[in-house]
Structure formats: C-alpha cells, structure tokens
C-alpha positions in Angstrom: 84.1 135.4 111.4 80.8 135.6 109.3 82.6 134.0 106.4 83.7 131.1 108.6 80.1 130.5 109.9 78.8 130.6 106.3 81.3 128.2 104.9 81.0 125.8 107.8 77.2 125.9 107.3 77.7 124.9 103.7 79.5 121.7 104.8 76.8 121.1 107.4 74.1 121.3 104.7 76.0 118.8 102.6 76.0 116.4 105.5 72.3 117.1 106.4 71.1 116.7 102.8 72.9 113.4 102.5 71.1 112.0 105.6 67.8 113.3 104.5 68.3 111.7 101.0 69.4 108.5 102.4 72.9 108.7 101.1 74.8 105.6 100.4 77.9 106.7 102.4 79.3 109.8 104.0 82.9 110.7 104.6 84.4 113.8 106.3 87.5 115.1 107.9 88.7 118.2 109.8 92.3 119.3 110.3 94.4 121.9 112.0 97.1 123.1 109.6 100.5 124.8 109.9 102.6 126.2 107.1 106.2 125.3 106.3 108.8 127.0 104.1 108.5 130.7 103.1 104.7 130.9 103.9 104.2 130.6 107.7 100.5 130.2 107.5 98.2 128.4 110.0 94.5 127.6 110.0 92.1 124.7 109.4 90.4 122.7 106.7 87.4 120.5 106.3 86.2 118.2 103.6 83.0 116.2 103.0 82.1 113.5 100.4 78.7 112.1 100.1 77.7 109.2 97.9 74.2 110.2 96.6 73.7 107.2 94.4 75.9 104.3 93.1 79.2 105.9 91.8 78.0 109.5 92.2 79.2 111.8 94.9 78.7 115.3 96.2 82.1 116.9 97.3 82.8 120.0 99.3 86.0 121.5 100.8 86.8 124.5 103.0 90.0 126.0 104.3 90.8 129.1 106.3 94.4 130.1 106.6 96.0 133.2 108.2 99.5 134.3 107.4 100.8 136.2 110.5 99.7 139.8 110.6 99.7 140.1 106.7 96.6 138.3 105.3 94.0 135.7 105.5 92.7 133.4 102.8 89.6 131.3 102.5 89.0 128.7 99.8 85.7 126.9 99.2 85.0 124.3 96.6 81.7 122.6 95.8 81.2 120.0 93.2 80.6 116.4 92.2 82.6 113.2 91.6 82.1 110.1 89.5 83.8 106.9 90.6 85.3 105.5 87.4 87.1 102.5 89.0 86.5 100.5 92.2 88.6 97.7 93.5 89.0 96.2 96.9 91.8 98.5 97.9 91.7 101.3 95.3 89.0 103.8 94.1 89.5 106.4 91.4 87.4 109.5 90.9 87.0 112.3 88.4 84.7 115.3 88.6 84.7 119.1 88.9 82.9 122.0 90.5 83.0 125.6 91.5 85.8 127.2 93.6 85.7 130.6 95.5 88.8 132.2 97.0 89.1 135.2 99.1 92.2 137.0 100.2 92.1 139.8 102.8 95.1 141.9 103.5 94.7 142.8 107.2 96.3 146.2 107.0 94.3 147.3 103.9 91.1 146.0 105.5 91.7 147.9 108.6 92.6 151.1 106.9 90.1 151.1 104.0 87.4 148.7 105.2 87.8 146.8 101.9 86.6 143.3 101.0 90.0 142.1 99.7 90.7 140.1 96.6 88.2 137.6 95.4 88.2 134.9 92.8 86.0 132.2 91.4 86.0 129.6 88.6 85.2 126.2 87.4 87.6 123.3 88.1 88.2 119.8 87.1 89.3 117.2 89.7 91.1 113.9 89.8 91.3 111.8 93.0 91.8 108.4 94.5 91.3 106.4 97.8 93.8 103.8 98.5 93.9 101.2 101.4 97.6 100.7 102.0 97.1 98.5 105.2 94.7 97.4 107.8 92.6 100.3 109.3 94.6 102.7 107.1 93.2 104.9 104.2 95.0 107.3 101.9 92.9 109.9 100.2 94.4 112.3 97.6 93.1 114.7 95.0 94.2 117.4 92.5 91.9 120.2 91.3 92.6 122.6 88.3 90.8 125.6 87.2 92.4 127.0 84.0 90.4 130.2 83.8 90.2 131.3 87.4 89.0 135.0 87.7 90.4 137.3 90.2 89.0 140.8 90.7 91.5 143.5 89.8 93.4 141.2 87.5 93.4 141.9 83.7 93.6 138.3 82.8 92.3 135.0 84.2 94.9 132.9 86.0 95.0 129.2 86.9 94.0 127.7 90.3 95.6 124.5 91.5 94.6 122.7 94.6 96.1 119.4 96.0 95.7 117.5 99.2 96.6 114.1 100.6 95.2 112.7 103.8 96.4 109.5 105.6 94.0 108.2 108.3 94.1 105.4 110.8 90.8 104.0 112.3 90.9 104.0 116.0 87.3 102.9 116.5 84.3 102.1 114.3 83.8 105.0 111.8 86.3 107.3 113.6 89.9 107.8 112.6 92.8 110.0 113.4 94.5 111.6 110.3 97.3 113.6 108.9 96.9 116.0 106.0 99.1 117.8 103.5 97.4 120.5 101.5 98.4 123.2 98.9 96.8 125.7 96.6 98.0 128.3 94.2 96.3 131.0 92.2 98.6 132.6 89.6 102.0 133.9 90.8 100.9 136.0 93.8 98.5 133.7 95.8 99.9 130.5 97.2 99.5 128.6 100.5 102.9 127.0 100.5 102.9 123.5 102.1 100.3 123.1 104.9 100.7 120.2 107.2 98.5 119.1 110.0 96.1 116.7 111.5 92.7 115.9 112.9 89.9 113.5 112.7 88.0 111.7 110.0 84.6 110.1 110.1 82.8 107.7 107.8 79.3 106.0 107.9 
C-alpha cells in the first residue's frame, strides 16, 4: 500500500508542478484494467502528460497489477517527450526516461518478508495522438529499454511497454476512455494483454 501512495504522489506532483509553472496544457487518464489470455491480472493504471513549454512535455505513467494469489507488479515511468510533428488531427512524439518495475511474489513475501524482484533502466519512447473523429482522441505509445537491470539476473534484459487509449469527450475537458496496455521484461515478466476503461481529463 505504501508503494501505491508513493507512486500516486509522484503523478500528483507532476500535475501540481505543471500548474505552478503555468504549463501550456495538461492531460491525464486513469483506468481499471483486467487481463486476458494466460495472465489473469487485474489492477489500474494512470498516465499524465504536461506541456511545460512549446513542444516539450513531462510524461509519467504508473500501473499496479495483481495476478491472483501469485504476485503483484508495479511499473513506474518518468520522462520527457518532444513533439516532432503537429498537424490538425495528428501529433507525433519522441522521448525517453527512467522506468522502475517491482515484482512481489505473495507467498515468498509472506514467508520470507522479502522485497521481491526489482528492476530499473533508461528507455526510449515513441508515441502519437490522433483525432479520428469529432470528440474522439486516440493516444498510443511504445517504450523500449534495451539494458533493463533486474536484481538477481546475471545479464540485463529488455523492457517493452505499449499502450493505446481511445477516449470520447462527454463534456468539456472530461472524457470516457478505453485502454489496452502491455509490458514485458525479459522472458519471465509479462503483463499479458490488459484491457479496461476509465476517465481522461485535459485542460
């Protein structure tokens, strides 16, 4: 629970700092997620993107997923984005940042009071925002960390994260949205396909 509070506090700080700095724009979304396929996980995710100055954005994401009685995983990403193209209905971003992943096996944690498996590394990111129709917005991005370090592993692995969010504006600055999310670190850690929905805000 302490990790959840800390991670959500990070996202709150990103929003708060943006307001204090007079950010150009702020976007955020929160989703409840359920897993499909072999991994029957469920949890939630939140993302925030703040335009600090023309074409430059601060970017943060957090997810917490529990897989039955087996394990829980938290993934936090913090970084920046640069808008390389901006058209009326399409924006393209590139950037990067720092990712932190924690896996806790519930049985091991209960018996040994261990901290679980942790990993961290620097990632690159590509994303876009598309306006497919009136009041609709599609946001998608892919992150890749080629040298992601996991404790207990002899060699670094690669971390891949991906998400897509389709939102529909129901009132000014507020939208309902559906999200698909996936992440994978090496061969042993993967979220499977997580699908859910929630709300999105922008101002």
